[in-house]
N, C-alpha and C positions, 0 to 999 in steps of 0.2 A: 748837365744842368750847373748855371752856374748858381752860387750861395744864396744873392737876392732873390733871383727868380722862383726857385724852390719855398721861401719864406714867403714870397706874395701870392704863391698859387696854394698853399697850405693854408693860409689865413683863410684865404676864401671859402675852405670846405664847410659844408654846412651840418655834416655830422661833429663834428670837433666839440669837444667840451668846454665848457665856461672858462674853467682852470686853464686850460691850455688856451684858448682863446686870449686869454689876459696877458699871461705869459708871453705868449707870439707878439700881443700888440708891445710889449713894452720892450721886447729883443727889437722889433721893427723900428721904435721910436730911437732907440741905443745906434742903431745902423743908421738912422739917416742923418743923426747928429752927427756921426764920427766919419760919413762919407760927406758931409756939408765941408766938413775941414777941407777937404781937396781943392776946392775953388781956389783957396788964399795961397796954394802952394805955384809960386813962377815954373818951377821945375823940377820932373819927376827925379827921385833917386837912382843913383848909376850901381848896379851888383857888381861889385868887385871881388871876385874870387886871386887869389894867389897863381898866375897864372906863370909864372917866373918858371925856366926849364932847370932842371937840380941834375949838373954835371954828372956825369959817372954814374947814375943810378942804374942797376943791374934790374930787367924784368924778372920777377921768379913766378915760377907756376905752382900752382896746387894740385894736386890727385887724391887718390881715393886713401891713401895715405898721409897725407899731408902735405907740407912742402917740398917741393920738387928741387932737387939741385941743381947750382946755377948753370952746371953742362946740358942737365938735363933738359930747362927750362930754355936754353938756348937751342938746343936741338928741335925741340917743338914750333918755337919762334921760326927756324929757319925753313920749318918743314912747313909754315903755314904760307911764310910767304914763294917757296917753289910752287905750290900749289894755287897762288893768285897772282893778282897782276904784281907786279914790281913797282909799286908805287911809294913805299918810302915809309906808308903807313906805319911801320911796324916800328922799326926803329926811332923815328923821329915824332912819335906820338902813344906809343904804351909804356913807358916809363915815366911821361910825364903825367898819364893819366895815373899811375898807380898812386904818382906819388900825391897826388891831388886827393884819392877817391879813398885809398886806405884798403879796400877790400880788396880779397886776393883774385886772379886770375885762376880760374879753375877749370883744368882740363878734364877730360874724359866723361862729357856729360852729350845726353840726346835732345837734342830741342826740334819737336814740331810745331810748323804754325798753323794757328788757326784761325779761319777767315769767319767774323760775323759770328752771331750768338748760336742758330741753331746747332752748327759744327762743335763748337764749343760746349754750350749745355750738354752736348752729347755726351763728348770726351770728357766731361766733370763727373754727368750722375754714373757713366761707367764708371770711374776711378771711386766715386764713393761708395759704390755697391761691392768692391773689390776690398775697402778699408777694412784694415784686421785690429789697428793698437789706439789711431787715434786721427781727427781730422780739426784741423786747424784751418779757420775760413775770417779772411777781414776784407771790408766791402763800405762800399757808399752809401749805395742803394740797395735797399732788399726790397722789393714793391711786396703788396698781397696780393697777387692775381695770379695768373693761373702757372707763372712760371716759377715765381716765390714761392707757391704752395708745393708743387713736385720738389724743389729743393727741401724746403721743410718737412716734406713726409721724408724723403730720404733719408735727411739728417737723423730725425727723429727714429727712425727704424734701426739705424746705424746702432743708436745711443741704447736702442733696447737691447742689441745685443750686445753690447759691453764696450761699444768702439766709443772714447772718448770725444766729445763733439767740445771745442771751442768756438764762440765766435765774437767778431769784434763786428761794431755796425757802428759808423759815423750818426751823429744825432742830429744833423741837420740834411745828413742826405737821406733818413727813413722817417723824417719830420710826419710824412702824410701816411705813414705805416701803422695801424692803429696797433695797441697795445695789446690787442689778444691775440694775436700774430706772434709778438716774442714770448708771451705768454705761455701757449703751447710747449715752445722749444725747451723755456725754463720748467717745464713742470713735466718736462721727460727727461728731467738732469744735464741738459746741453748747459754749458757755461756760457752766457752773455753777457758782453760788457758793452756799452753805451760811452763811446768816443768824445769827450767834451759836451757833457749835455746841455744842452740850449738854457733848461731852467739851471739857476745860479745856485737854485738848493739844492741840487745834488752832485756840484760839481766837487770831485774828489781832488783837484791839485791845483785849485785856482780857477776863476770862470774867463777859460780863452775860448770866446765862442769864435774868434774870425780863425783860428787854426781849425782845419779839420783834414781829417783823414779821410785823401781820396785812393787811397789803393785799392787794389783788386788782388787778392791771393788768395790760393788756398792751397794747404800741404797735404798730403795723404801720407799719414802714416811715418813721415818724415823722409820719405823716396821720394814721393813726386811734388811737383809745384807747378802750379798754372796761375799764369798773370799777365794784364794787359791794360786794357781799358774797360772792358764789358764787366757792367753792371749787373745785377739779377734784377731782371724786369722786361714784361714780356714786349716794350720796344724793339729788342733785339727778337724777337721771334721770324721775322722776316728775314730769308738772306738779300744781299744787295747787287747780285750780279747776276743770277739765274732769271731768264724770262718769267713772268707770271708771277713774280715774289717783289716787285720793287716796291709794290705799296701793301700795309696793311688794311688800310680803308681806303676811302675815296683823298679823302685828306692829311694822310697820315704813311710818310713815307718810310721805308725800311731803314734799319740806323746799318751804318756801314761802319764795321771795328775790328780790332786785332786781336788775340792773343797767342800766348804762348804755352807751350807744356812741355816740362824739362823734367827728366831723370839723371841722376848722377852726383858728382859729391857737391857742386854747386847748390843744390836744395840742403842743405847744413845751413846755409850763409841767406836763405830765405827766412828759413826756421829761426835765427836768431834776431831778425829782425823783428818777427812778428810777437816774440819773447820778448821782445826790449818796447815795444810799443805795449802788451800786456803788461809790463813789468809800470812801465811809466805812466800808465795811466792810472795806478793803483788797484787795478782788480786783483780780486782774492785769489789765494792761492790754488793754481792747478792742479789738478788731479795727477799725482806723479806716472808717467807712462813712458814709453821709449823715443821723446822725443829728436835725439839723437843715434839711430840707428847706423850701425856700419857700412857705409856706401860702398857699392863696387863701379867699375869704368863700366857708362851704359854706352857712351859712342865718343865722337873724336870732335867734338864741339868744345871751342874755349870760352868759355861767361864770366863775367862776372854779373853780383847781383850789388845793384846800387839802391839804396833808400837813402832821401832825402828827409829833413825835418826843418820847421821855423827855428830850432832851437840853435841851428848851425850858422855859422858866420855867412855861409852862403849856400846854394843847393849845390850838390855834389853833382847830381845827374844834370844840371844846368853845366858848371863849370868844365864836367868832362865833352858837354857836348860841343860848348866853345873850342876845347882843345882839338878835338874832331877836324870841325869845322876847319880849322887854325892848320891844321896839319892836311887838308883834304890836297890833292893833284889832280884829280880826274873830273869827280862829281860830286855831286850832294842832294842827295834827294830825301827831301821830307814830305810826309803826310801828317797834317794836323788838323785836330778840332779845334780850337781857340787858339788864333794866332794874334799875339799883340804884344810884340818884339821891344824889350828893352834895348837904349842905345848899343851895347856894346855886341846884344846878338844879331841888331840891324848893322853893325857896321863890320862882323865880322862875314854875311852873309854876302854884304858888298864888294868886300876885299877879295873874298873869293874868286867871285865874279870878273873882278878885276885882272885877275892873274889866270885867266884863262878857263876856270874851272866852271864844267855846266852846274849851274846850281837851280834845281826847277822845285817848286812847292807845288801841292794840291792840297787847296784850302775846301773851303764847304760854299757851297751854291746857297743851302738853305739852312737856317740853326735853329736851336731852341733855346739861344743866348740873343737877342738882340742887339744890347750894349755892346758885349767882347765880337760878334761880327761886324758891325762897324767902326768900330774904334782899331781893329785887324788891318779893314781896307783902306785906312788912313796910309797906311805905309805904301798903298801899292805903287803911288805914282814915285818915291825915291828907289825902291826896288827896282822897279820896272826899270826905269833911266840910268841903271848899276848894270844892268844886263842880265838880272835875275829873271828867269822865266817861272809864270805864275798861271796856275791851272786852278779852275773851281768844280769841285766833283756834284756831278747833277745824278737826277734817280733815285738819290739815296742821302740821309743826314748824317755825313761825315761823323763821327767821334773818336777813329783811330789815332793809335800816338807813335809813328814809327820814322826812323831817318837809317837810308845809308848811305857810308861815306868811302869813296872810291871804290865800291863794290866789295868788300871787306868787314867792315864796320858797320854794323847792325844794331839798333835799341831796337825793342819795344817796351811798352810799358804805361803809366797811367799818366804821367809829365805831359801837359799840354805847355805849350810856348805862350805863355802869358805870366803876369804878376804874380796870381794865385798861386798859382804851380811855383814861382821861383820862390814865393817869398813867406807864402800864408799855411801852405798845403802839405802833408805829409806824402808823399807819392814814394811809387815803388818803379825800377825797370831794372831790366835785363839786356847786358851788351853783349853781342855776339858776335866775333873773331873769327873769318875766314871765307875763302873763297864759295864754297859750297850752299851754307845756308845763305849768303850775300845773294847769291844767283835765286833763290827762292824770295828773296825781299825783292829783290829787281822785278821778276816776272809778277808779282803782287803788285807794283807801283805800277808797271805796266799794262797791267789790267783796269786798275784805278783810272791809269792817264786816259785809254780808251773811252773809259765810263764820264770826262771830265771835257771843259771848254776852257782853251787859252782863252786870256784876260791880254789884251791887244794894248799897248802903250797909247796909242793913236784915238783909239776907241775910248779907252779909258778917261783920256783929256776931255773929252766930249760927252761924260755923264752929268746926268739934271742935278740941278744948283740943291734939289733936295735932298739927294744923294751925301754933297760935299757938307752941307747942312748936318747933317745924322751923323757922320763921318766926324764933323769938329765937338759935336754934344759928346759922343760917345767918348772920344779920345781924352777928353776931362775927366771921366770915372775910370779910365784902365787900370789904374793901380789898385784898386779895390775892385776890381769884377770877378 
């Protein structure tokens, strides 16, 4: 759900205290004044990461005992190439990505693809039950509903057992969650940190209300990590594929989303990102537990953890996605909930299609963000003319954020393809390399494709005038959505 929509929705809540109403009213006024400035801009800025090729850069992998030798790293990369298609993506892309992102490519991991809320929640709650040392959790939305209460009860129980629980929750994302919900957590001993509080009187590092923590991350004992696009909310209670679970009510579609469960050495990289966020938000000192246990090889997957923040000169996730699309030789398959491309991403997709790459996008047919939905549709015409295939997912509210390049480079995470994710949000993705995991993502993509309708250029050009007006209006706001 977009920043503005959450604010407008929760201002209307009748049970809100007078103090909160006043604060939110002031906040809404500030946002309106800031957004008004966008209309005076004749041209949106371009995001420009340094995508220059670093000649002679060797790709180095890390394992359970730290950095591997150059020879061992090369042997693993060669094995990945032999097991996958000979697309050239490894030797032409990996070194470039390494230079851009900086975080290590880590081998020896096991990655499970989790589809939709029910399966993900089941896996997360099972992992919570097995926790013995600590649980670190970071989320944008944490609702006070049946799902939120299930997680609260499980976390409180583990805290009572002596397992330290640390929770980062975004202030805007949890705007509608009553204080009593978090009070029950803190009263049990759980450390709860509010990310960039909406109330300026509670700000710890300057009032940065437009910077939001959109990450979804849970780490169990420093050994298992969950991440993706799934928040903690009852909107995810229904699956999006099985018959009979398409809707939770007559007018409420199931949410289609994707998460990962990862074990292995790369979990330490996700742990670092969580702790950096806690420290950056000036949270209270954390209880000393075993945040970095010795990690052993758990599988064969090569994984990179990528976190982006607005404090950086450009989004690291965005930059590595651009480099992957630029290296693509056979296919670019993208599924994304909020698609409002900037000029560089638009050009990269069009250029890939022009050189014969199969570029296919699965986007929503319904949405929880009217402005984002219509702002993104404004780009259908140039993309379709360039040869990009566009499908809209029906029967569910698409919230998934995944990409698969050449069948061997896959990413799953919290990052939308819009200006908010690129410029204003803290985001988190995993990049997984190799044909085996790529085949799983391809199968999932094909399932979604079967539940989607193709957007045909000739038909799209005949869309009603009222849709064109909505697109034009929404596009003017896209930088701030």
